[in-house]
C-alpha positions in Angstrom: 14.6 0.7 -7.4 18.0 0.3 -6.0 20.0 -2.8 -6.5 23.0 -3.7 -4.3 25.9 -4.3 -6.5 27.4 -6.9 -4.6 24.7 -8.9 -3.2 22.1 -8.1 -6.2 19.6 -7.3 -3.4 16.9 -5.4 -4.9 15.0 -2.6 -2.8 12.1 -0.6 -4.1 12.6 3.0 -2.4 9.5 4.6 -1.6 8.6 7.8 0.6 4.9 8.0 1.8 3.1 11.0 3.6 0.6 10.2 6.0 -0.9 12.9 8.3 0.0 12.2 11.7 -3.6 11.6 13.1 -4.5 9.3 10.5 -1.1 7.1 11.1 -1.7 7.0 14.4 -5.3 5.7 14.3 -4.3 3.2 11.7 -0.8 2.1 13.1 -0.9 2.8 16.8 -0.1 -0.5 18.8 0.7 -2.5 15.7 4.0 -3.1 16.7 6.5 -2.0 19.2 9.6 -3.1 17.6 11.7 -5.8 15.7 15.2 -7.0 15.1 16.0 -3.6 13.4 14.8 -1.7 16.4 12.3 0.4 18.4 9.4 1.8 16.8 9.3 5.8 17.9 6.0 7.3 19.1 4.6 10.0 20.3 3.5 10.6 24.1 6.2 9.3 26.5 8.4 8.7 23.5 9.6 11.7 21.0 9.6 11.5 17.6 12.0 13.2 15.3 11.4 15.9 12.8 12.0 15.8 8.9 14.8 18.5 9.1 18.4 18.7 7.8 20.3 18.0 10.7 17.8 14.8 11.7 18.3 13.7 8.0 21.9 13.9 8.8 22.2 12.2 11.7 20.2 9.5 10.4 22.4 8.9 7.4 25.6 9.5 8.8 25.5 8.1 12.5 22.9 5.6 12.8 22.9 2.0 11.2 21.2 2.4 8.1 21.6 0.2 4.8 22.4 2.2 1.4 19.0 2.0 0.0 17.4 3.4 2.8 19.9 6.3 2.9 19.2 7.1 -0.4 15.6 7.2 -0.1 15.7 9.7 2.5 18.5 11.6 0.7 16.1 11.8 -2.3 13.0 12.7 0.0 15.0 15.4 1.5 15.9 16.6 -2.0 12.2 16.6 -3.3 10.9 17.8 0.2 8.9 20.7 -1.2 6.7 18.6 -3.5 6.4 15.6 -0.8 5.5 18.2 1.7 2.9 20.4 -0.3 0.5 17.6 -0.7 
């Protein structure tokens, strides 16, 4: 759990690994976006890899709350366990 020290907003930080084909079958077409942005899909739109350069770009250059950056950083640190499932 992460707590913002200024607002006391509390976030539960989780990482979920889902096989790409299963994810597409369940969630394809569910939403195209919301106030936070546009959903990135395969096909005509290109997704992004879970690699160090992408992680750095998302955390350093993209608008992201501290809780999301923390979850991504911890997921990267634990990637060998996460991706071995």
